[in-house]
C-alpha positions in Angstrom: -11.1 40.3 20.7 -9.7 38.7 17.6 -6.1 38.9 19.1 -7.2 37.1 22.2 -8.7 34.3 20.3 -5.7 34.0 18.1 -3.3 33.9 21.0 -5.4 31.2 22.7 -5.3 29.1 19.5 -1.5 29.6 19.2 -1.0 28.6 22.8 -3.2 25.4 22.3 -1.2 24.6 19.2 2.1 24.8 21.1 0.7 22.6 23.9 -0.4 20.0 21.3 3.0 19.9 19.6 4.7 19.6 23.0 2.5 16.6 24.0 3.2 15.1 20.6 7.0 15.4 21.0 6.7 13.9 24.5 4.7 11.0 23.2 7.2 10.3 20.4 10.2 10.5 22.8 8.4 8.0 25.1 7.6 5.6 22.3 11.3 5.8 21.1 12.5 5.1 24.6 10.2 2.0 24.7 11.4 0.9 21.3 8.0 1.2 19.6 8.8 4.2 17.3 11.0 3.0 14.5 9.8 4.8 11.5 9.2 3.3 8.0 11.5 0.5 6.9 13.5 1.4 3.8 12.0 -0.6 1.0 14.3 0.1 -1.9 17.6 -0.3 -0.1 16.6 -3.8 1.0 16.3 -4.7 -2.7 19.7 -3.2 -3.7 21.3 -6.5 -4.5 18.4 -7.4 -6.8 18.6 -4.0 -8.5 22.3 -4.5 -9.3 21.7 -8.0 -10.5 18.9 -7.0 -12.9 21.1 -4.0 -14.1 23.9 -6.4 -14.8 21.5 -8.6 -16.8 20.7 -5.6 -19.0 17.2 -4.9 -17.8 16.1 -1.3 -18.3 15.8 1.1 -15.3 12.0 1.4 -15.8 11.6 -2.3 -15.9 13.7 -2.9 -12.8 11.5 -0.3 -11.0 8.3 -2.0 -12.2 9.5 -5.6 -11.3 10.6 -4.6 -7.8 7.8 -2.2 -7.1 10.1 0.7 -6.3 10.6 4.1 -7.8 12.8 4.8 -10.8 14.6 7.4 -8.7 15.4 4.7 -6.1 16.9 2.5 -8.9 19.1 5.5 -10.0 20.2 6.1 -6.4 21.2 2.5 -5.8 23.1 2.2 -9.1 24.9 5.5 -8.6 25.9 4.6 -5.1 27.8 1.5 -6.2 
């Protein structure tokens, strides 16, 4: 009995995931599914300018409201 209930639950889960994938594909085709905009990379020029001015990494992150790891990533990429 428990096996039957488990297989029905697994089947329903697979159906739900399939419907979700179809919905995402449809939204992407309509241009409505774009994901989250990159916040830190849009501020890369400002990060480099503040670093050139001698501002600490923690202070850059605080001023621009981005993570310290994002500051490191931007500075190491250039």
